[in-house]
FILUMFI-31991 format. One line per 4 residues: number of its first residue (from 0); their letters; for each residue x, z, y of C-alpha. Coordinates in nm, 4 decimals. Each point is the difference from the previous one (the first is absolute). Last residue first. Example, Ala and Ser with C-alpha at 12.3 -4.5 7.8 and 13.67 -1.06 7.14 Angstrom:
2
1	sa	1.3670,0.7140,-0.1060 | -0.1370,0.0660,-0.3440
//
This chain:
411
410	idkr	0.7074,3.4055,1.4241 | 0.1642,0.2749,0.2357 | 0.3462,-0.1971,0.0895 | -0.2262,-0.2228,0.2592
406	yyig	0.2114,-0.3041,0.0553 | 0.2000,-0.1622,0.3216 | 0.2471,-0.2993,-0.0096 | 0.0743,-0.0706,0.3498
402	eyyi	0.3300,-0.2109,-0.0825 | 0.0139,-0.0930,-0.3769 | 0.1035,0.1973,-0.2871 | -0.0820,0.0551,-0.3831
398	rein	0.1999,0.2357,-0.2423 | -0.1564,0.2972,0.1507 | -0.3565,-0.1594,-0.1336 | 0.1658,0.0155,-0.3610
394	eyvk	0.0179,0.3557,0.0130 | -0.3704,0.0386,0.1405 | -0.1723,-0.2110,-0.2244 | 0.1762,0.1187,-0.3049
390	rrak	-0.1310,0.3978,0.1042 | -0.3288,-0.1109,0.0542 | -0.0544,-0.1608,-0.3337 | 0.1651,0.3170,-0.1546
386	elks	-0.2120,0.2481,0.1803 | -0.3071,-0.2559,-0.1038 | 0.0641,0.0457,-0.3578 | 0.0813,-0.2869,-0.2663
382	elat	0.1034,-0.2370,0.2580 | -0.0907,-0.3104,0.1796 | 0.2072,-0.0567,0.3174 | -0.0604,-0.1789,0.3384
378	vslv	0.1696,-0.0690,0.3077 | -0.2580,-0.1946,0.2155 | 0.1806,-0.1622,0.2720 | -0.0445,-0.1086,0.3456
374	rggs	-0.2950,0.1275,0.1742 | 0.0171,-0.0852,0.3870 | 0.0981,-0.3241,-0.0649 | 0.2921,-0.2861,-0.0498
370	tllk	0.2968,0.1650,-0.1081 | 0.3065,-0.2164,-0.1052 | 0.1507,-0.1175,-0.3579 | 0.2721,-0.2357,0.0615
366	ener	0.0745,-0.3350,-0.1516 | -0.0407,-0.1636,0.3272 | -0.3556,0.1305,0.0670 | -0.2212,0.1568,-0.2554
362	ktgn	-0.2757,0.2257,0.0981 | -0.1469,0.3179,-0.0226 | -0.3116,0.2399,0.0653 | -0.1599,0.1259,-0.2784
358	hfvi	0.2429,-0.0374,-0.2793 | -0.0369,0.1709,-0.3273 | 0.2916,0.1714,-0.2113 | -0.0313,0.0867,-0.3126
354	idsd	0.2600,0.2803,-0.1294 | 0.0840,-0.0636,-0.3497 | 0.3127,-0.1518,0.0360 | 0.1404,0.2548,0.2316
350	lnei	0.0629,-0.1203,0.3677 | 0.3465,-0.1453,0.1028 | -0.1198,-0.3689,0.0830 | -0.2781,0.1629,0.2298
346	gkie	0.2975,0.1205,0.2338 | -0.0267,-0.1859,0.3276 | -0.2843,-0.0755,0.2093 | 0.0777,-0.2260,0.3175
342	mgtk	-0.1999,0.1004,0.2887 | -0.2186,-0.3129,0.1588 | -0.2852,0.2533,0.0766 | -0.0291,0.2618,0.2916
338	yeep	-0.2393,0.2424,0.0311 | -0.3168,0.1037,0.2473 | -0.2819,0.1820,-0.1431 | -0.0613,0.0503,-0.3742
334	yggs	0.2689,0.0290,-0.0547 | 0.2578,0.1003,0.2537 | 0.3035,-0.0210,-0.2409 | -0.0550,-0.2660,-0.2625
330	clvt	-0.1677,0.1176,-0.3124 | 0.1029,0.0716,-0.3664 | -0.3098,0.0621,-0.2170 | 0.0382,0.2647,-0.2516
326	tlcv	-0.1682,-0.0698,-0.3295 | -0.0883,0.2123,-0.3264 | -0.1099,-0.1224,-0.3426 | -0.1124,0.2713,-0.2572
322	knsw	0.0039,-0.1032,-0.3563 | -0.2836,0.0022,-0.2286 | 0.0113,-0.3776,0.0011 | -0.3269,-0.2049,0.0233
318	dldn	-0.2225,-0.2235,-0.1905 | -0.2422,-0.1661,0.1467 | -0.2386,-0.2549,-0.2090 | -0.1676,0.3184,-0.1125
314	keik	-0.1842,0.0471,0.3508 | -0.1459,-0.3841,-0.0674 | 0.0204,-0.2813,0.1533 | -0.1998,-0.2960,-0.0815
310	ndit	-0.1733,-0.1565,0.3344 | 0.2290,-0.3012,0.0185 | 0.1586,0.0975,0.3030 | 0.1181,0.3392,-0.1496
306	klii	0.0877,-0.1509,-0.3362 | 0.2118,-0.1997,0.2038 | 0.1411,0.2841,0.1925 | 0.0764,0.2307,-0.3079
302	evld	0.1778,-0.3267,-0.1712 | 0.2185,-0.0586,0.3035 | 0.0997,0.4193,0.0132 | 0.1243,-0.0175,-0.3439
298	sklr	-0.0788,0.3529,-0.1083 | 0.2881,0.2766,-0.0148 | -0.1349,0.1055,0.3250 | 0.2175,0.3020,0.1309
294	pliv	0.2309,-0.2276,0.2688 | -0.3479,-0.1426,0.1160 | -0.0910,0.3560,0.1593 | 0.2803,0.0938,0.1730
290	etep	0.0712,-0.2975,0.2377 | -0.3437,-0.1149,-0.0091 | -0.0717,0.3488,0.1712 | 0.2181,-0.0865,0.3212
286	dgfr	-0.1702,-0.2129,0.0549 | -0.3720,-0.0273,-0.1411 | -0.1264,-0.2453,-0.1586 | -0.2918,-0.2069,0.1357
282	vnfe	-0.3634,0.0103,0.1755 | 0.1415,0.3531,0.2109 | -0.3042,0.2577,-0.0118 | 0.0063,0.3140,0.1939
278	lvkp	0.0044,0.4211,0.0160 | -0.2563,-0.0094,-0.2870 | -0.0695,0.4159,-0.0614 | 0.1096,0.2194,-0.2676
274	sekd	-0.1076,0.3406,-0.0343 | 0.2490,0.2613,-0.0933 | 0.0156,0.1395,0.3493 | 0.0645,-0.3705,0.1387
270	imfg	0.1418,-0.2137,-0.2667 | 0.0460,-0.3203,0.2664 | -0.0613,-0.3083,-0.1927 | 0.1465,-0.3674,0.0520
266	iflv	-0.1460,-0.2308,-0.2101 | 0.1810,-0.3207,-0.0599 | -0.2318,-0.2700,-0.1121 | 0.1896,-0.3028,-0.1975
262	gnys	-0.1689,-0.3254,-0.1149 | -0.3668,-0.1315,-0.0120 | -0.3259,0.1187,0.1480 | -0.3231,-0.1459,-0.0108
258	lnek	-0.1224,0.1684,0.3063 | -0.3486,0.0446,-0.0825 | -0.0826,0.3148,0.1773 | -0.1180,0.1623,-0.3037
254	ilak	0.2848,-0.1292,-0.2077 | 0.2679,0.1096,0.2333 | -0.2201,0.3496,0.0470 | 0.0134,0.0525,-0.4024
250	qide	0.3832,-0.0624,-0.0309 | 0.0501,0.2419,0.2966 | -0.1825,0.2706,-0.1768 | 0.2504,-0.1082,-0.3462
246	sini	0.2710,0.0730,0.2501 | -0.1335,0.3369,0.1052 | -0.0207,0.1414,-0.3785 | 0.3636,-0.1385,-0.0510
242	lqke	0.0975,0.2283,0.2925 | -0.2137,0.2925,-0.0974 | 0.1728,-0.0351,-0.3531 | 0.3572,0.0232,0.2002
238	iekt	-0.1316,0.3006,0.1647 | -0.0885,0.1619,-0.3142 | 0.3397,-0.1192,-0.1725 | 0.1645,0.1397,0.2886
234	llpn	0.2258,-0.2071,0.2494 | 0.2748,0.1329,0.1557 | 0.2746,-0.1827,-0.1623 | -0.1395,-0.3460,0.0577
230	psic	0.1334,-0.2115,-0.2774 | 0.1350,-0.1765,0.1370 | 0.1974,0.0882,0.3148 | 0.0059,-0.1655,0.3780
226	gvgg	0.2584,0.0091,0.2747 | 0.0194,-0.1598,0.3651 | -0.3551,-0.1214,0.0405 | -0.1254,-0.2472,0.2718
222	tndg	0.0099,0.2250,0.2740 | -0.1512,0.3033,0.1300 | 0.1829,0.1757,0.2992 | 0.1495,0.3647,-0.0562
218	ndge	0.0213,0.2734,-0.2321 | -0.0607,-0.0043,-0.3897 | 0.2367,0.2478,-0.0721 | 0.2978,-0.2446,0.1144
214	gikk	-0.1398,-0.2756,0.2491 | -0.0897,-0.3446,-0.0408 | -0.3728,0.0972,-0.1330 | -0.1407,-0.2097,-0.2335
210	ydka	0.1310,0.1725,-0.3592 | -0.2067,-0.1764,-0.2805 | -0.1159,0.1688,-0.2880 | -0.0936,-0.2450,-0.3311
206	ielp	-0.2953,-0.0288,-0.2557 | 0.0463,-0.1982,-0.2903 | -0.2352,-0.3458,-0.0195 | -0.3604,0.0232,0.0464
202	vinn	-0.2234,-0.2647,-0.1937 | -0.2851,-0.0820,0.2604 | -0.2964,-0.2489,-0.1175 | -0.0976,-0.1645,0.3210
198	ksvl	0.0587,-0.3365,-0.1001 | 0.3622,0.1025,-0.1342 | 0.1119,0.2815,0.2215 | 0.3837,0.1416,-0.1009
194	cils	0.0420,0.2830,0.1809 | 0.2464,0.1971,0.1684 | -0.0733,0.4056,0.0525 | 0.2072,0.1818,0.2954
190	aeyg	0.0000,0.3410,0.0172 | 0.0260,0.2098,0.3353 | 0.0746,0.3539,0.0610 | -0.2545,0.2516,0.1729
186	elfe	-0.1108,0.0074,0.3634 | -0.3063,-0.2680,0.1235 | -0.0404,-0.0748,0.3545 | -0.3482,-0.0864,0.1189
182	evvv	-0.0039,-0.3924,0.0923 | -0.0602,-0.1917,0.2913 | -0.0464,-0.3868,-0.0762 | 0.1355,-0.2206,0.2890
178	knge	-0.1086,-0.3473,0.0947 | 0.0714,-0.2762,0.2202 | 0.3903,0.0966,-0.1567 | 0.0468,-0.3205,-0.2067
174	dgfi	-0.0522,-0.1941,0.3216 | 0.3136,0.0930,0.1304 | 0.2051,0.2651,-0.1641 | 0.1812,0.1799,0.3050
170	rnvf	-0.3271,-0.1079,0.2154 | 0.0888,0.2498,0.2834 | -0.3270,0.0656,0.0743 | -0.1893,0.0568,-0.3198
166	idel	0.3056,0.0447,-0.2386 | 0.2577,0.1984,0.2042 | -0.3135,0.1807,0.1856 | -0.1239,0.1443,-0.3473
162	keia	0.3123,0.1079,-0.0825 | 0.0685,0.1672,0.3564 | -0.3484,0.1505,-0.0532 | 0.0832,0.1394,-0.3427
158	ekkn	0.3350,0.1779,0.0792 | -0.1070,0.1756,0.3104 | -0.3355,0.1271,-0.2263 | 0.2857,0.1615,-0.2251
154	ecif	0.1415,-0.0916,-0.3285 | -0.0679,-0.3447,-0.0203 | 0.0831,-0.1584,-0.3555 | 0.0175,-0.3694,0.0901
150	vgkg	-0.0435,-0.2876,-0.2303 | 0.0376,-0.3916,0.1121 | 0.3388,-0.0477,-0.1290 | -0.0314,-0.1916,-0.3134
146	kclg	0.0500,-0.3490,0.1552 | -0.3070,0.0968,0.2390 | -0.2542,-0.0842,-0.3112 | -0.3015,0.0321,0.2102
142	daki	-0.2133,0.2855,0.1013 | 0.2338,0.2173,0.1888 | 0.0179,0.3349,-0.1299 | -0.0106,0.3228,0.1549
138	vlpy	0.0279,0.3262,-0.2083 | -0.0967,0.3417,0.1223 | 0.2134,0.3396,0.0423 | -0.2138,0.1523,0.1110
134	nfee	-0.3712,0.0332,0.0099 | -0.2280,-0.2741,0.0455 | -0.3238,-0.0404,0.1377 | 0.1544,-0.0581,0.3561
130	ignl	0.1761,-0.2582,-0.1306 | -0.3186,-0.2261,0.0491 | 0.0075,0.0022,0.3922 | 0.3254,-0.1719,0.0375
126	aeei	-0.0588,-0.1991,-0.2514 | -0.3167,-0.1084,0.1435 | 0.1656,-0.0509,0.3275 | 0.2921,-0.1674,-0.1564
122	ntys	-0.1946,-0.2727,-0.1442 | -0.1153,-0.1477,-0.3634 | -0.0121,0.3501,-0.1467 | -0.0469,0.0999,-0.3717
118	fyka	-0.0797,0.3518,-0.1366 | 0.1842,0.1925,-0.2900 | -0.0485,0.2288,-0.2651 | 0.2717,0.0234,-0.2851
114	tpik	-0.0572,-0.1971,-0.2951 | -0.1795,0.1230,-0.3375 | -0.2083,-0.3277,-0.1541 | -0.3826,0.0290,0.0835
110	nryl	-0.0788,-0.3609,-0.0488 | -0.0783,-0.0905,0.3904 | 0.2629,0.2426,0.1194 | 0.2772,-0.1766,-0.2027
106	fekt	-0.1170,-0.3439,0.1015 | -0.0436,0.0974,0.3582 | 0.3702,0.1294,0.0184 | 0.1547,-0.2647,-0.1310
102	feks	-0.1679,-0.2757,0.2095 | 0.1166,0.2223,0.3060 | 0.3493,0.0021,-0.0854 | -0.0203,-0.3670,0.0153
98	selq	0.2884,-0.2378,-0.2190 | 0.0431,0.2127,-0.2701 | -0.3628,0.0414,-0.1522 | -0.0647,-0.3343,0.1779
94	askk	0.1910,-0.1598,-0.2975 | -0.3021,-0.0289,-0.1900 | -0.1447,-0.2495,0.2237 | 0.3256,-0.2304,0.0135
90	epgf	0.0117,-0.0076,-0.3713 | 0.2406,0.2652,-0.2179 | 0.3390,-0.0818,-0.1330 | 0.1538,-0.1856,-0.3124
86	ikln	-0.0106,-0.3427,0.0241 | -0.0515,-0.3075,-0.2131 | -0.0299,-0.3204,0.2070 | -0.3428,-0.2108,-0.0218
82	nekf	0.0493,-0.1436,0.3661 | -0.2952,0.2139,0.1112 | 0.1630,0.2703,-0.2200 | 0.2864,-0.0171,0.2481
78	ldvi	-0.1507,0.0394,0.3186 | -0.2590,0.2469,-0.1116 | 0.3246,0.2397,-0.0889 | 0.1840,-0.0872,0.3407
74	gecl	-0.2782,0.1602,0.1638 | 0.1653,0.1121,0.3272 | -0.0467,0.3429,-0.1227 | 0.1854,-0.1142,-0.3015
70	pnep	0.2772,-0.1310,0.1865 | 0.0274,0.2681,0.2245 | 0.0052,0.3218,-0.3122 | 0.3329,-0.0729,-0.1358
66	gvit	0.0818,-0.1062,-0.3595 | -0.1705,-0.2749,-0.1331 | 0.0537,-0.1546,-0.3419 | -0.0396,-0.3565,-0.0705
62	ldik	-0.0157,-0.1192,-0.3311 | 0.0516,-0.3497,-0.1696 | 0.1417,-0.1880,0.2971 | -0.0034,-0.3743,-0.0181
58	kdla	0.2991,-0.0387,0.2269 | -0.1856,-0.1809,0.2408 | -0.3133,0.1747,-0.0182 | 0.1667,0.3200,0.0454
54	fnli	0.1936,-0.1214,0.2883 | -0.3215,-0.1299,0.1847 | -0.1553,0.3262,-0.0719 | 0.2975,0.2025,0.1589
50	ennn	0.0022,-0.2502,0.2893 | -0.3694,0.0359,0.0812 | 0.0178,0.4058,-0.0164 | 0.2647,0.0092,0.2327
46	klei	0.3938,-0.0442,0.0573 | 0.1723,-0.0636,-0.2625 | 0.3833,0.0440,-0.0856 | 0.0642,-0.0014,-0.3716
42	neav	0.1973,0.2151,-0.1836 | 0.0900,-0.0536,-0.3502 | -0.0586,0.2937,-0.2559 | 0.1971,0.2589,-0.2237
38	eltg	0.3022,0.1304,0.2353 | -0.1324,-0.2134,0.2912 | -0.2814,0.2732,0.0025 | 0.2730,0.2499,0.1238
34	gngn	0.1085,-0.1637,0.3179 | -0.3378,-0.0639,0.1254 | -0.3457,-0.1927,-0.1129 | -0.1664,-0.2329,0.2222
30	vcyi	-0.1985,-0.1124,-0.2132 | 0.1517,0.0747,-0.3237 | 0.0732,-0.2885,-0.2780 | 0.0038,0.0927,-0.3882
26	kkvm	0.0566,-0.2494,-0.3060 | -0.0139,0.0162,-0.3274 | -0.2177,0.3164,-0.0764 | -0.2051,0.0563,-0.3401
22	tsqs	0.3440,0.1926,-0.1534 | -0.1335,0.2617,0.2684 | 0.3189,0.1934,0.1587 | -0.0236,-0.2068,0.2957
18	ikwa	-0.3275,0.1568,0.0590 | 0.1432,0.3345,0.0739 | 0.2537,-0.0944,0.1978 | -0.2227,-0.2130,0.2286
14	iahe	-0.2574,0.2700,0.0122 | 0.2700,0.2522,0.1271 | 0.1098,-0.2914,0.2509 | -0.3231,-0.0412,0.1513
10	rggn	-0.0602,0.3704,0.0565 | 0.3059,0.0483,0.1382 | -0.0686,-0.2511,0.2940 | -0.0085,-0.3518,0.0208
6	giil	-0.3893,-0.0973,-0.0899 | -0.1430,-0.3057,-0.2432 | 0.0892,-0.0360,-0.3090 | -0.0319,-0.3437,-0.1782
2	ikm	0.0417,-0.0446,-0.4056 | 0.0610,-0.2614,-0.1783 | -0.0768,0.0268,-0.3455
//
């Protein structure tokens, strides 16, 4: 088979790494890829969904796997299906579960799925009046995708007013901030449940714990994720059962609302006082969750994806390692705010042979590996015990260097 992967982050490198192990695969292309995907795929520079479609038609691609949210929310799956091409991901209508935070909250409320209390507003006057209904801290979310940066936790009224002014007056997110969702703040710990969805039938993968805050001790700004562990070491069997039950309720809701969902559904939970509530949906594999879940998957990922597309997937098709997988993300100094790129990365060749390095933001130029993003590398270990995996990751990180390297030491 010829496989096309869309995306250029650690998630896409992990997908390419995993499917390269399949005996079904002859050739992998990656749009636009990074310095790591080059190890298992051919990187192709394409600018938009139409260019990707034309490439897939020209190369007679057998299967396309969509990594990031933007192509999905723009309707690439609909486009490929119109041209009779096999593609893994939800259609544009279902992708609203990520592209609109208000759509998601209304979906959850209508179907009595536990989530935080919220109100949505379309102008600053409504929003300023509305925040009087909330205690602090509270959460303000711009409705659109906002490149993953549209969520703010406000500790007091002054911060809340500033963020609302940024969104509505200063237009920092443009049209994606035409509407905001204000939510009550939930305390607890997060859990990530990534599911395969086959014509609304949900089959959960293994559960992971993501570290979103840039600072140690879960302090500082939110990020795309700077570390992850699977299985989630904080979950009890009782909580895990509750998460699965909620995923079953979501399955019923998808059927009830006639969304005809196919692909991956990422369910982000907050375990609040031993009671899980849904924080968010993503309509694709999570990052860095993918980097710790796929190394634990013993099954052939290509077979799994094809069975999901063909509505034949069952829980028994998924064979998991009992080992623990941990990843720590090496960032550019200054991330998630301003940061420099183009720094040469050294030392990867000195790592232990069983360490897996997924590239998040790298490029190869003149035979050198350079940084090209805020998140740079995910250094990953699969071991029998969590502490052993952790020790292995941090021992190997010490052998990597680039100017401005930063990472949390408490994953």
